N, CA, C and O atoms as a MOPAC input file, in Angstrom:
PM7 MOZYME 1SCF
protein

 N      0.81800 1    -1.16400 1     0.00400 1
 C     -0.05000 1     0.01300 1     0.02200 1
 C      0.85700 1     1.27500 1     0.05100 1
 O      1.59200 1     1.53000 1     1.00500 1
 N      0.75900 1     1.99400 1    -0.99000 1
 C      1.71200 1     3.26500 1    -1.03200 1
 C      0.83700 1     4.46500 1    -0.53900 1
 O     -0.32600 1     4.62800 1    -0.90800 1
 N      1.45100 1     5.23100 1     0.26300 1
 C      0.76400 1     6.34200 1     0.80600 1
 C      1.10700 1     7.62200 1     0.04900 1
 O      2.28300 1     7.92300 1    -0.15700 1
 N      0.12900 1     8.34900 1    -0.35100 1
 C      0.36500 1     9.58800 1    -1.07700 1
 C      0.05600 1    10.71700 1     0.15200 1
 O     -0.81800 1    10.60500 1     1.01100 1
 N      0.98800 1    11.79900 1     0.00000 1
 C      0.90900 1    12.78100 1     0.87300 1
 C      0.36300 1    14.07200 1     0.23800 1
 O      0.90300 1    14.61400 1    -0.72700 1
 N     -0.77700 1    14.53700 1     0.86600 1
 C     -1.34200 1    15.77300 1     0.26500 1
 C     -1.06000 1    16.88600 1     1.26600 1
 O     -0.94200 1    16.59900 1     2.45700 1
 N     -0.93800 1    18.24300 1     0.80700 1
 C     -0.84300 1    19.26500 1     1.78500 1
 C     -1.95800 1    20.15800 1     1.28500 1
 O     -1.99400 1    20.56100 1     0.12300 1
 N     -2.89600 1    20.46200 1     2.23100 1
 C     -3.94500 1    21.40600 1     1.91600 1
 C     -3.73500 1    22.76100 1     2.54800 1
 O     -3.59900 1    22.85600 1     3.76800 1
 N     -3.70800 1    23.77600 1     1.77600 1
 C     -3.46000 1    25.20300 1     2.31400 1
 C     -4.87900 1    25.89000 1     2.40200 1
 O     -5.61100 1    25.99700 1     1.41800 1
 N     -5.19900 1    26.33700 1     3.63700 1
 C     -6.29500 1    27.14800 1     3.89600 1
 C     -6.03100 1    28.44800 1     4.39000 1
 O     -4.88300 1    28.76700 1     4.70200 1
 N     -7.14200 1    29.35600 1     4.50800 1
 C     -6.68400 1    30.79100 1     4.95200 1
 C     -7.19000 1    30.91700 1     6.31000 1
 O     -6.76800 1    31.87000 1     6.96600 1
 N     -8.07100 1    30.07300 1     6.87500 1
 C     -8.50300 1    30.20300 1     8.16900 1
 C     -8.45700 1    28.82400 1     8.94600 1
 O     -8.35300 1    27.76300 1     8.33000 1
 N     -8.53300 1    28.88400 1    10.22700 1
 C     -8.68000 1    27.63200 1    10.95200 1
 C     -9.69200 1    28.08600 1    12.15400 1
 O     -9.92400 1    29.27400 1    12.37700 1
 N    -10.20300 1    27.14000 1    12.81700 1
 C    -10.26400 1    25.66300 1    12.49600 1
 C    -11.19400 1    25.34200 1    11.34200 1
 O    -11.93700 1    26.21000 1    10.88400 1
 N    -11.16200 1    24.13200 1    10.87700 1
 C    -12.02500 1    23.75500 1     9.84600 1
 C    -12.50500 1    22.27700 1    10.38800 1
 O    -11.75900 1    21.53200 1    11.02200 1
 N    -13.73000 1    22.00000 1    10.07500 1
 C    -14.30900 1    20.74600 1    10.45300 1
 C    -13.69000 1    19.58600 1     9.76700 1
 O    -13.18900 1    19.73200 1     8.65200 1
 N    -13.69800 1    18.45900 1    10.36400 1
 C    -13.04900 1    17.34300 1     9.81400 1
 C    -13.87600 1    16.78700 1     8.50000 1
 O    -13.29100 1    16.36500 1     7.50200 1
 N    -15.12200 1    16.83500 1     8.60900 1
 C    -15.83900 1    16.30100 1     7.37500 1
 C    -15.75000 1    17.32700 1     6.18000 1
 O    -15.78500 1    16.96100 1     5.00500 1
 N    -15.63400 1    18.63900 1     6.57600 1
 C    -15.42200 1    19.54300 1     5.48200 1
 C    -14.11100 1    19.39200 1     4.82000 1
 O    -14.01800 1    19.56600 1     3.60500 1
 N    -13.04300 1    19.06400 1     5.58200 1
 C    -11.68900 1    18.95200 1     5.17400 1
 C    -11.63900 1    17.79500 1     4.27600 1
 O    -11.01000 1    17.92000 1     3.22600 1
 N    -12.23600 1    16.65300 1     4.55600 1
 C    -12.35100 1    15.45500 1     3.67500 1
 C    -13.00800 1    15.82200 1     2.36600 1
 O    -12.61200 1    15.25600 1     1.34700 1
 N    -13.94800 1    16.69100 1     2.30100 1
 C    -14.61800 1    17.07500 1     1.06900 1
 C    -13.73700 1    18.02600 1     0.23300 1
 O    -13.74700 1    17.97000 1    -0.99700 1
 N    -12.97800 1    18.89600 1     0.91600 1
 C    -12.08000 1    19.84100 1     0.18200 1
 C    -10.89900 1    19.19900 1    -0.41000 1
 O    -10.40800 1    19.61500 1    -1.45900 1
 N    -10.37400 1    18.07300 1     0.31600 1
 C     -9.21900 1    17.29700 1    -0.27700 1
 C     -9.73100 1    16.27000 1    -1.20000 1
 O     -8.93000 1    15.42100 1    -1.59300 1
 N    -11.00600 1    16.22700 1    -1.61800 1
 C    -11.51200 1    15.25100 1    -2.46700 1
 C    -11.23300 1    13.82600 1    -2.14000 1
 O    -10.94900 1    13.02900 1    -3.03400 1
 N    -11.30300 1    13.48100 1    -0.89800 1
 C    -11.08800 1    12.09200 1    -0.45800 1
 C    -12.45600 1    11.38100 1    -0.40600 1
 O    -12.52100 1    10.15400 1    -0.48500 1
 N    -13.50100 1    12.12400 1    -0.27900 1
 C    -14.90200 1    11.62900 1    -0.41500 1
 C    -15.65100 1    12.38800 1    -1.38800 1
 O    -15.23800 1    13.46800 1    -1.80900 1
 N    -16.82700 1    11.82100 1    -1.79100 1
 C    -17.62100 1    12.46100 1    -2.95600 1
 C    -18.57400 1    13.61300 1    -2.29100 1
 O    -18.92700 1    14.58900 1    -2.95300 1
 N    -18.91500 1    13.44500 1    -1.09100 1
 C    -19.87900 1    14.40500 1    -0.52700 1
 C    -19.78300 1    14.42700 1     1.08000 1
 O    -19.04800 1    13.66100 1     1.70400 1
 N    -20.57300 1    15.34900 1     1.64700 1
 C    -20.53300 1    15.43700 1     3.04900 1
 C    -21.20700 1    14.32100 1     3.76800 1
 O    -20.77000 1    13.96800 1     4.86400 1
 N    -22.21200 1    13.75700 1     3.24300 1
 C    -22.80500 1    12.49100 1     3.78000 1
 C    -21.92700 1    11.42700 1     4.00500 1
 O    -21.85300 1    10.81600 1     5.07100 1
 N    -21.09500 1    11.14600 1     2.75300 1
 C    -20.13200 1    10.04100 1     2.76300 1
 C    -18.98200 1    10.49400 1     3.79200 1
 O    -18.43600 1     9.60400 1     4.44300 1
 N    -18.63500 1    11.66300 1     3.95000 1
 C    -17.55300 1    11.96500 1     4.92500 1
 C    -17.97100 1    11.63800 1     6.35100 1
 O    -17.22000 1    11.07300 1     7.14600 1
 N    -19.29900 1    12.05200 1     6.64900 1
 C    -19.87500 1    11.77500 1     8.00700 1
 C    -19.78200 1    10.28200 1     8.35400 1
 O    -19.38200 1     9.85000 1     9.43500 1
 N    -20.21200 1     9.51700 1     7.27500 1
 C    -20.23800 1     7.91100 1     7.45400 1
 C    -18.84700 1     7.42000 1     7.77500 1
 O    -18.65300 1     6.74300 1     8.78500 1
 N    -17.87500 1     7.74300 1     6.94700 1
 C    -16.48000 1     7.20300 1     7.11800 1
 C    -15.84300 1     7.62900 1     8.38500 1
 O    -15.04300 1     6.88500 1     8.95200 1
 N    -16.16500 1     8.81100 1     8.86300 1
 C    -15.70600 1     9.21700 1    10.18500 1
 C    -16.39800 1     8.56500 1    11.26700 1
 O    -15.70000 1     8.11300 1    12.17500 1
 N    -17.70900 1     8.43200 1    11.33100 1
 C    -18.34500 1     7.76700 1    12.30900 1
 C    -18.13100 1     6.23300 1    12.40100 1
 O    -18.40500 1     5.59200 1    13.41500 1
 N    -17.62300 1     5.69600 1    11.27300 1
 C    -17.18800 1     4.28500 1    11.18600 1
 C    -15.77800 1     4.00800 1    11.64800 1
 O    -15.34900 1     2.86700 1    11.82300 1
 N    -15.07400 1     5.12100 1    11.83700 1
 C    -13.74600 1     4.93500 1    12.45300 1
 C    -12.73900 1     4.73800 1    11.33000 1
 O    -11.70700 1     4.14000 1    11.63200 1
 N    -12.88600 1     5.14100 1    10.11900 1
 C    -11.80100 1     4.87000 1     9.00200 1
 C    -10.92700 1     6.07200 1     8.96100 1
 O     -9.95700 1     6.02300 1     8.20400 1
 N    -11.15300 1     7.25800 1     9.74200 1
 C    -10.25900 1     8.32600 1     9.64100 1
 C     -9.46900 1     8.54200 1    10.86100 1
 O     -9.99900 1     8.53700 1    11.97200 1
 N     -8.12700 1     8.74300 1    10.66500 1
 C     -7.24900 1     8.97400 1    11.81600 1
 C     -6.82000 1    10.50000 1    11.78000 1
 O     -6.49000 1    11.04600 1    10.72700 1
 N     -6.84700 1    11.14200 1    12.98600 1
 C     -6.49400 1    12.47900 1    13.25400 1
 C     -5.28000 1    12.45500 1    14.04400 1
 O     -5.42500 1    12.05200 1    15.19800 1
 N     -4.05900 1    12.81400 1    13.66400 1
 C     -2.92900 1    12.81400 1    14.43900 1
 C     -2.56100 1    11.43800 1    15.00300 1
 O     -2.10300 1    11.29900 1    16.13700 1
 N     -2.80300 1    10.35200 1    14.08700 1
 C     -2.40200 1     8.95300 1    14.47100 1
 C     -3.49800 1     8.29400 1    15.42000 1
 O     -3.29900 1     7.15100 1    15.83300 1
 N     -4.57700 1     8.94600 1    15.75200 1
 C     -5.62000 1     8.39500 1    16.49300 1
 C     -6.98000 1     8.41400 1    15.87500 1
 O     -7.36200 1     9.42200 1    15.28100 1
 N     -7.77900 1     7.27900 1    15.99100 1
 C     -9.03600 1     7.12700 1    15.34900 1
 C    -10.03900 1     8.27400 1    15.89600 1
 O    -10.22900 1     8.47100 1    17.09600 1
 N    -10.58300 1     8.91900 1    14.97600 1
 C    -11.49100 1    10.05900 1    15.30500 1
 C    -12.98100 1     9.72000 1    14.87600 1
 O    -13.25400 1     9.37400 1    13.72700 1
 N    -13.83400 1     9.83400 1    15.79000 1
 C    -15.16300 1     9.56800 1    15.49800 1
 C    -16.09500 1    10.78600 1    15.61300 1
 O    -17.30700 1    10.61900 1    15.47900 1
 N    -15.63000 1    11.88900 1    15.83300 1
 C    -16.37700 1    13.16200 1    15.90900 1
 C    -16.47000 1    13.78700 1    14.36400 1
 O    -15.45100 1    14.11300 1    13.75600 1
 N    -17.68500 1    13.90500 1    13.85200 1
 C    -17.75600 1    14.36000 1    12.37900 1
 C    -17.30600 1    15.75100 1    12.38100 1
 O    -16.61700 1    16.09100 1    11.41900 1
 N    -17.58900 1    16.69000 1    13.35800 1
 C    -17.26300 1    18.05800 1    13.21800 1
 C    -16.14900 1    18.27900 1    14.04200 1
 O    -16.15900 1    19.38900 1    14.57400 1
 N    -15.17700 1    17.54900 1    14.31300 1
 C    -14.03200 1    17.84000 1    14.92000 1
 C    -13.15900 1    18.90700 1    14.36700 1
 O    -12.85200 1    18.90100 1    13.17500 1
 N    -12.75500 1    19.80800 1    15.17900 1
 C    -12.01900 1    21.08100 1    14.63700 1
 C    -10.53900 1    20.55700 1    14.33000 1
 O     -9.90600 1    19.93900 1    15.18600 1
 N    -10.06300 1    20.81400 1    13.16600 1
 C     -8.76500 1    20.53600 1    12.73800 1
 C     -7.94600 1    21.86400 1    12.55600 1
 O     -8.39900 1    22.82700 1    11.93800 1
 N     -6.86500 1    21.84400 1    13.06700 1
 C     -5.87300 1    23.06100 1    13.17600 1
 C     -4.70300 1    22.90800 1    12.39200 1
 O     -4.48900 1    21.85200 1    11.79700 1
 N     -3.85600 1    23.96300 1    12.33600 1
 C     -2.66100 1    24.05300 1    11.55400 1
 C     -1.68000 1    22.91600 1    11.84200 1
 O     -1.41600 1    22.68900 1    13.02300 1
 N     -1.15200 1    22.22800 1    10.94600 1
 C     -0.27300 1    21.11400 1    10.93600 1
 C     -0.86900 1    19.86500 1    11.46000 1
 O     -0.11100 1    18.94800 1    11.77500 1
 N     -2.19500 1    19.73300 1    11.59000 1
 C     -2.85100 1    18.45800 1    11.84300 1
 C     -2.60000 1    17.51300 1    10.72500 1
 O     -2.49100 1    17.92000 1     9.56800 1
 N     -2.49800 1    16.18000 1    11.06600 1
 C     -2.29500 1    15.18400 1     9.94200 1
 C     -3.60400 1    14.23600 1     9.96500 1
 O     -4.01200 1    13.70600 1    10.99900 1
 N     -4.17000 1    14.09800 1     8.79000 1
 C     -5.37400 1    13.35300 1     8.68100 1
 C     -4.94400 1    12.13600 1     7.84600 1
 O     -4.25800 1    12.30600 1     6.83900 1
 N     -5.36200 1    10.81500 1     8.27200 1
 C     -5.13200 1     9.81800 1     7.39500 1
 C     -6.39900 1     9.13000 1     6.95400 1
 O     -7.20100 1     8.89200 1     7.85700 1
 N     -6.73900 1     8.75100 1     5.67800 1
 C     -7.86200 1     8.15500 1     5.25000 1
 C     -7.52400 1     7.34900 1     3.94400 1
 O     -6.91700 1     7.85100 1     2.99800 1
 N     -7.96300 1     6.08200 1     3.98200 1
 C     -7.87300 1     5.35100 1     2.78900 1
 C     -6.42700 1     5.28200 1     2.24900 1
 O     -6.24800 1     5.37000 1     1.03400 1
 N     -5.53400 1     5.15000 1     2.97800 1
 C     -4.07200 1     5.13900 1     2.50600 1
 C     -3.54000 1     6.48100 1     2.13900 1
 O     -2.43500 1     6.55300 1     1.60100 1
 N     -4.19700 1     7.48300 1     2.37300 1
 C     -3.76000 1     8.87200 1     1.85000 1
 C     -3.51400 1     9.64500 1     3.25700 1
 O     -4.30800 1     9.53800 1     4.19200 1
 N     -2.41300 1    10.38200 1     3.31000 1
 C     -2.13600 1    11.27000 1     4.32300 1
 C     -2.32500 1    12.78200 1     3.92900 1
 O     -1.79100 1    13.20400 1     2.90300 1
 N     -3.03400 1    13.54800 1     4.68600 1
 C     -3.39100 1    15.04200 1     4.38300 1
 C     -2.97000 1    15.69700 1     5.63200 1
 O     -3.37700 1    15.39200 1     6.75300 1
 N     -1.93600 1    16.82800 1     5.28700 1
 C     -1.62600 1    17.74900 1     6.23900 1
 C     -2.23500 1    19.12300 1     6.04600 1
 O     -2.20600 1    19.67300 1     4.94500 1
 N     -2.71800 1    19.60900 1     6.98200 1
 C     -3.40600 1    20.99700 1     6.98600 1
 C     -2.37700 1    22.16300 1     7.23900 1
 O     -1.74200 1    22.22500 1     8.29200 1
 N     -2.25100 1    23.02000 1     6.29400 1
 C     -1.37200 1    24.17900 1     6.50100 1
 C     -2.12900 1    25.51800 1     6.39300 1
 O     -2.89800 1    25.67800 1     5.44600 1
 N     -1.97400 1    26.37300 1     7.20200 1
 C     -2.75300 1    27.71900 1     7.21300 1
 C     -1.82400 1    28.74300 1     6.57600 1
 O     -0.73500 1    29.03900 1     7.06900 1
 N     -2.30100 1    29.26100 1     5.47200 1
 C     -1.42500 1    30.29500 1     4.69900 1
 C     -1.88300 1    31.76300 1     5.33300 1
 O     -2.95000 1    32.30100 1     5.04000 1
 N     -0.95100 1    32.29300 1     6.20200 1
 C     -1.36700 1    33.58700 1     6.81100 1
 C     -1.35800 1    34.71300 1     5.83000 1
 O     -2.13200 1    35.65800 1     5.98600 1
 N     -0.53000 1    34.66200 1     4.83800 1
 C     -0.51500 1    35.72400 1     3.88400 1
 C     -1.84200 1    35.81400 1     3.03700 1
 O     -2.33100 1    36.88700 1     2.68500 1
 N     -2.36100 1    34.60600 1     2.75100 1
 C     -3.70200 1    34.53300 1     2.05100 1
 C     -4.81400 1    35.02200 1     2.90300 1
 O     -5.75600 1    35.64800 1     2.41600 1
 N     -4.71700 1    34.74000 1     4.19500 1
 C     -5.77400 1    35.14800 1     5.20400 1
 C     -5.63400 1    36.68300 1     5.27000 1
 O     -6.68100 1    37.33200 1     5.27100 1
 N     -4.52000 1    37.29700 1     5.32300 1
 C     -4.35300 1    38.77800 1     5.39000 1
 C     -5.00800 1    39.38800 1     4.16700 1
 O     -5.89700 1    40.22700 1     4.31100 1
 N     -4.60000 1    38.99400 1     2.96100 1
 C     -5.12300 1    39.55200 1     1.89400 1
 C     -6.61900 1    39.47300 1     1.69600 1
 O     -7.28900 1    40.40100 1     1.24300 1
 N     -7.07700 1    38.34000 1     2.05600 1
 C     -8.56500 1    38.04500 1     2.04900 1
 C     -9.26900 1    38.86600 1     3.05400 1
 O    -10.41000 1    39.24200 1     2.78400 1
 N     -8.76600 1    39.16900 1     4.10200 1
 C     -9.25700 1    40.04200 1     5.10100 1
 C     -9.51300 1    41.35300 1     4.66700 1
 O    -10.57400 1    41.93000 1     4.90600 1
 N     -8.41500 1    41.93000 1     3.92800 1
 C     -8.44800 1    43.27000 1     3.32100 1
 C     -9.58400 1    43.31700 1     2.29100 1
 O    -10.33000 1    44.29500 1     2.23600 1
 N     -9.71300 1    42.27800 1     1.48600 1
 C    -10.77500 1    42.31000 1     0.58400 1
 C    -12.14500 1    42.30200 1     1.12300 1
 O    -13.06700 1    42.93900 1     0.61300 1
 N    -12.25500 1    41.52600 1     2.21900 1
 C    -13.54400 1    41.46400 1     2.98400 1
 C    -13.90100 1    42.87300 1     3.48300 1
 O    -15.00000 1    43.38100 1     3.25900 1
 N    -12.90500 1    43.48800 1     4.18100 1
 C    -13.07500 1    44.80900 1     4.75100 1
 C    -13.66400 1    45.81700 1     3.63300 1
 O    -14.63800 1    46.53000 1     3.87000 1
 N    -13.10700 1    45.81400 1     2.61400 1
 C    -13.44100 1    46.86000 1     1.46700 1
 C    -14.84900 1    46.38400 1     0.93800 1
 O    -15.67900 1    47.22100 1     0.58200 1
 N    -15.10600 1    45.04900 1     0.88900 1
 C    -16.39100 1    44.61900 1     0.39400 1
 C    -17.54900 1    45.01700 1     1.51100 1
 O    -18.69000 1    45.35000 1     1.19000 1
 N    -17.10600 1    44.93400 1     2.77000 1
 C    -18.12400 1    45.30100 1     3.71500 1
 C    -18.41100 1    46.85000 1     3.67100 1
 O    -19.55300 1    47.29800 1     3.76600 1
 N    -17.38800 1    47.56400 1     3.53400 1
 C    -17.56600 1    49.17200 1     3.42800 1
 C    -18.45100 1    49.27400 1     2.17200 1
 O    -19.48900 1    49.92500 1     2.28800 1
 N    -18.16700 1    48.71100 1     0.99500 1
 C    -18.99200 1    48.96200 1    -0.21000 1
 C    -20.55300 1    48.50200 1     0.04800 1
 O    -21.50200 1    49.17300 1    -0.35700 1
 N    -20.67800 1    47.41700 1     0.68800 1
 C    -22.06400 1    46.97300 1     0.94500 1
 C    -22.65800 1    47.78800 1     1.98100 1
 O    -23.88800 1    47.79000 1     1.93700 1
 N    -22.08800 1    48.54500 1     2.98600 1
 C    -22.51500 1    49.38100 1     3.94500 1
 C    -23.11900 1    50.62800 1     3.23300 1
 O    -24.21800 1    51.08300 1     3.55000 1
 N    -22.27600 1    51.19300 1     2.17700 1
 C    -22.62000 1    52.35800 1     1.52400 1
 C    -23.87000 1    51.96900 1     0.62100 1
 O    -24.76900 1    52.80800 1     0.55600 1
 N    -24.01100 1    50.80400 1    -0.06500 1
 C    -24.98300 1    50.45500 1    -0.87600 1
 C    -26.27100 1    50.18900 1    -0.13700 1
 O    -27.34400 1    50.25000 1    -0.73700 1
 N    -26.19900 1    49.89500 1     1.15400 1
 C    -27.29000 1    49.65600 1     2.04800 1
 C    -28.10300 1    50.81000 1     2.32900 1
 O    -29.27500 1    50.65500 1     2.67200 1
 N    -27.57300 1    51.99300 1     2.21300 1
 C    -28.26200 1    53.31300 1     2.51200 1
 C    -28.59600 1    53.95400 1     1.32200 1
 O    -27.88600 1    54.90900 1     1.00600 1
 N    -29.63700 1    53.60200 1     0.49800 1
 C    -29.97000 1    54.27800 1    -0.79700 1
 C    -30.54700 1    55.72500 1    -0.57800 1
 O    -31.08500 1    56.00800 1     0.49300 1
 N    -30.44600 1    56.53900 1    -1.48500 1
 C    -30.99200 1    57.82900 1    -1.34600 1
 C    -32.38300 1    57.92500 1    -1.25400 1
 O    -32.99800 1    57.07400 1    -1.89700 1
 N    -33.00900 1    58.70200 1    -0.65300 1
 C    -34.52800 1    58.81500 1    -0.38800 1
 C    -35.13500 1    59.11900 1    -1.64100 1
 O    -34.67900 1    60.01900 1    -2.34600 1
 N    -36.20700 1    58.39000 1    -2.00400 1
 C    -36.86600 1    58.58600 1    -3.28500 1
 C    -37.89800 1    59.77100 1    -3.18500 1
 O    -38.61400 1    59.89600 1    -2.19300 1
 N    -37.94000 1    60.57700 1    -4.18200 1
 C    -39.00500 1    61.67800 1    -4.26800 1
 C    -40.24900 1    61.16700 1    -4.87600 1
 O    -40.26900 1    60.38300 1    -5.82500 1
 N    -41.33900 1    61.67900 1    -4.25100 1
 C    -42.64700 1    61.24200 1    -4.83900 1
 C    -42.95300 1    62.07600 1    -6.04200 1
 O    -42.72900 1    63.28600 1    -6.01900 1
 N    -43.42700 1    61.51400 1    -7.03400 1
 C    -43.89800 1    62.16900 1    -8.19000 1
 C    -45.29500 1    62.73400 1    -8.00600 1
 O    -46.23700 1    61.97800 1    -7.76800 1
 N    -45.44000 1    63.96600 1    -8.10600 1
 C    -46.62500 1    64.75300 1    -8.02800 1
 C    -47.30700 1    64.88000 1    -9.32400 1
 O    -46.67900 1    65.21800 1   -10.32800 1
 N    -48.58700 1    64.61900 1    -9.34600 1
 C    -49.28900 1    64.70700 1   -10.63200 1
 C    -50.08400 1    66.12500 1   -10.60200 1
 O    -50.92800 1    66.37100 1    -9.73900 1
 N    -49.75000 1    66.97200 1   -11.56600 1
 C    -50.20600 1    68.36000 1   -11.60900 1
 C    -51.88600 1    68.35900 1   -11.67500 1
 O    -52.57300 1    69.24100 1   -11.16000 1
 N    -52.35800 1    67.32300 1   -12.32900 1
 C    -53.78900 1    67.41000 1   -12.51100 1
 C    -54.68500 1    67.15200 1   -11.28000 1
 O    -55.83200 1    67.59400 1   -11.22000 1
 N    -54.10200 1    66.40200 1   -10.27700 1
 C    -54.85800 1    66.01600 1    -9.08800 1
 C    -54.25200 1    66.72600 1    -7.86000 1
 O    -53.04200 1    66.74100 1    -7.63100 1
 N    -55.18800 1    67.31200 1    -7.09000 1
 C    -54.67200 1    68.05400 1    -5.83700 1
 C    -54.07300 1    66.92500 1    -4.88700 1
 O    -54.44800 1    65.75800 1    -5.00600 1
 N    -53.12700 1    67.31300 1    -3.93800 1
 C    -52.54700 1    66.48300 1    -3.10500 1
 C    -53.51900 1    66.29000 1    -2.00100 1
 O    -54.26000 1    67.21100 1    -1.65700 1
 N    -53.54200 1    65.12600 1    -1.43600 1
 C    -54.48300 1    64.71800 1    -0.30600 1
 C    -53.68300 1    64.27800 1     0.78200 1
 O    -52.81800 1    63.41900 1     0.61400 1
 N    -53.93700 1    64.87100 1     2.03500 1
 C    -53.12600 1    64.31300 1     3.18200 1
 C    -54.13000 1    63.34500 1     3.88800 1
 O    -55.30300 1    63.64500 1     4.11300 1
 N    -53.60600 1    62.27000 1     4.18300 1
 C    -54.41700 1    61.07600 1     4.68900 1
 C    -53.77500 1    60.83600 1     6.07300 1
 O    -52.55200 1    60.78600 1     6.20600 1
 N    -54.69600 1    60.68000 1     7.16200 1
 C    -54.19000 1    60.40900 1     8.54700 1
 C    -53.57000 1    58.96400 1     8.58000 1
 O    -53.84000 1    58.14300 1     7.70200 1
 N    -52.67500 1    58.67100 1     9.69500 1
 C    -52.07500 1    57.56100 1     9.78900 1
 C    -53.02600 1    56.42800 1    10.00800 1
 O    -53.98200 1    56.65500 1    10.74900 1
 N    -52.90100 1    55.19200 1     9.45300 1
 C    -53.72400 1    54.12900 1     9.50700 1
 C    -53.65100 1    53.53700 1    10.91300 1
 O    -52.59900 1    53.67300 1    11.53800 1
 N    -54.59500 1    52.94400 1    11.41600 1
 C    -54.68100 1    52.39100 1    12.72600 1
 C    -54.40600 1    50.79700 1    12.43700 1
 O    -54.75800 1    50.35400 1    11.34400 1
 N    -53.84300 1    50.01300 1    13.30100 1
 C    -53.61200 1    48.55500 1    13.11800 1
 C    -54.91100 1    47.91500 1    13.36800 1
 O    -55.62700 1    48.21000 1    14.32500 1
 N    -55.21200 1    46.97600 1    12.42600 1
 C    -56.52200 1    46.17300 1    12.56800 1
 C    -56.15400 1    44.68800 1    12.81400 1
 O    -55.03700 1    44.20300 1    12.64100 1
 N    -57.20500 1    44.07500 1    13.22100 1
 C    -56.80000 1    42.60300 1    13.47900 1
 C    -56.67700 1    41.77400 1    12.14000 1
 O    -56.40500 1    40.57400 1    12.09800 1
 N    -56.90600 1    42.54900 1    11.10600 1
 C    -56.64200 1    41.72000 1     9.87800 1
 C    -55.20900 1    41.53200 1     9.63500 1
 O    -54.43800 1    41.86500 1    10.53500 1
 N    -54.74200 1    41.04300 1     8.53900 1
 C    -53.37100 1    40.83000 1     8.34600 1
 C    -52.66400 1    42.01900 1     7.92700 1
 O    -51.60100 1    41.86700 1     7.32500 1
 N    -53.12500 1    43.24200 1     8.17300 1
 C    -52.40600 1    44.50000 1     7.66200 1
 C    -51.41000 1    44.86300 1     8.77600 1
 O    -51.74600 1    44.76000 1     9.95600 1
 N    -50.22400 1    45.27500 1     8.42300 1
 C    -49.30700 1    45.79100 1     9.43400 1
 C    -49.64600 1    47.11700 1     9.94100 1
 O    -50.27900 1    47.91500 1     9.25000 1
 N    -49.25500 1    47.37500 1    11.09900 1
 C    -49.45200 1    48.72600 1    11.79300 1
 C    -48.49800 1    49.71000 1    11.20700 1
 O    -47.31400 1    49.39900 1    11.07800 1
 N    -48.92100 1    50.82100 1    10.86200 1
 C    -48.10900 1    51.90900 1    10.28300 1
 C    -48.05600 1    52.97800 1    11.23800 1
 O    -49.03300 1    53.31100 1    11.90900 1
 N    -46.91200 1    53.52500 1    11.30900 1
 C    -46.66100 1    54.82300 1    12.25000 1
 C    -45.99100 1    55.86400 1    11.26600 1
 O    -45.10000 1    55.61000 1    10.45500 1
 N    -46.59500 1    57.08800 1    11.49700 1
 C    -46.20300 1    58.22900 1    10.61700 1
 C    -44.99600 1    58.97700 1    11.45100 1
 O    -45.21100 1    59.44300 1    12.57000 1
 N    -43.85100 1    59.04400 1    10.88300 1
 C    -42.65300 1    59.72800 1    11.39500 1
 C    -42.85600 1    61.23600 1    11.45600 1
 O    -43.53500 1    61.78900 1    10.59100 1
 N    -42.32000 1    61.88200 1    12.39600 1
 C    -42.43600 1    63.34700 1    12.63300 1
 C    -42.02400 1    64.05300 1    11.39400 1
 O    -42.82000 1    64.82200 1    10.85400 1
 N    -40.88900 1    63.85900 1    10.92200 1
 C    -40.28900 1    64.76700 1     9.87000 1
 C    -40.44400 1    64.10100 1     8.50500 1
 O    -40.08800 1    64.74500 1     7.51700 1
 N    -40.92500 1    62.91100 1     8.36300 1
 C    -40.96700 1    62.25600 1     7.08800 1
 C    -42.43500 1    62.23700 1     6.56800 1
 O    -43.42600 1    62.28300 1     7.29700 1
 N    -42.44100 1    62.16700 1     5.28000 1
 C    -43.75500 1    62.24400 1     4.55700 1
 C    -44.28200 1    60.74900 1     4.31400 1
 O    -45.44900 1    60.48900 1     4.02200 1
 N    -43.32500 1    59.86200 1     4.46500 1
 C    -43.67700 1    58.34800 1     4.26900 1
 C    -44.17100 1    57.63200 1     5.53400 1
 O    -43.83200 1    57.98900 1     6.66200 1
 N    -44.97200 1    56.62500 1     5.28700 1
 C    -45.50400 1    55.80700 1     6.37200 1
 C    -44.44100 1    54.71900 1     6.52200 1
 O    -44.04000 1    54.03800 1     5.57800 1
 N    -43.99200 1    54.60400 1     7.85900 1
 C    -43.04500 1    53.54800 1     8.16100 1
 C    -43.72000 1    52.44600 1     8.90800 1
 O    -44.56000 1    52.73000 1     9.76200 1
 N    -43.38500 1    51.11700 1     8.62400 1
 C    -44.02400 1    50.06900 1     9.40700 1
 C    -43.50400 1    50.05700 1    10.82100 1
 O    -42.33300 1    50.33700 1    11.07800 1
 N    -44.33300 1    49.75100 1    11.67000 1
 C    -44.14700 1    49.66800 1    13.17600 1
 C    -43.22100 1    48.54000 1    13.55500 1
 O    -43.47400 1    47.40400 1    13.15500 1
 N    -42.20100 1    48.77600 1    14.27400 1
 C    -41.22700 1    47.71800 1    14.76500 1
 C    -41.86900 1    46.67200 1    15.51200 1
 O    -42.72800 1    46.91400 1    16.36100 1
 N    -41.43200 1    45.38500 1    15.18700 1
 C    -42.05300 1    44.33500 1    16.01100 1
 C    -41.15400 1    43.89100 1    17.16200 1
 O    -39.94100 1    44.09700 1    17.11700 1
 N    -41.71600 1    43.31400 1    18.14300 1
 C    -40.86900 1    42.94200 1    19.34500 1
 C    -40.34800 1    41.48300 1    18.82500 1
 O    -41.04300 1    40.75700 1    18.11500 1
 N    -39.19300 1    41.19100 1    19.21800 1
 C    -38.63600 1    39.82200 1    18.90400 1
 C    -39.41300 1    38.77500 1    19.70900 1
 O    -39.89400 1    39.00100 1    20.81900 1
 N    -39.49400 1    37.58100 1    19.03700 1
 C    -40.12100 1    36.42600 1    19.65700 1
 C    -39.23700 1    35.71000 1    20.62500 1
 O    -38.09400 1    35.40800 1    20.28300 1
 N    -39.66900 1    35.43900 1    21.74100 1
 C    -38.75900 1    34.55000 1    22.68800 1
 C    -39.44600 1    33.16300 1    22.87400 1
 O    -40.66400 1    33.09300 1    23.03400 1
 N    -38.74200 1    32.19400 1    22.85500 1
 C    -39.15200 1    30.85700 1    23.01100 1
 C    -38.80000 1    30.25800 1    24.41100 1
 O    -39.10300 1    29.09600 1    24.67900 1

């Protein structure tokens, strides 16, 4: 039996054992990964591992089906990806605050000011009129606790 040696480079740790088997293409899917782990076919650092979601860290060695896999964390890749995520988060924050829309007024019809609607027992949401705004805003709901 010839052992092949794979090195998997990731940008963050820890990773779950079943996900690592999928990334390394040692199994065809997550279900198969969970089965082979629960049946004891996977060794983590020389010991049989039965936990499907066992956390695997930098330089851990995984053995499965005659293949040896070592996990390496690439810190440079993690730093560059963190910078990319920061810029993406800032861009999405700016995009999340759209400019207020102006209402189109028709010159033929006079404007009508309607009072705020009251909440009814029908499936209509309660509306609250803001002091400085012309639009009707939905009333905030309280979170559900279980």
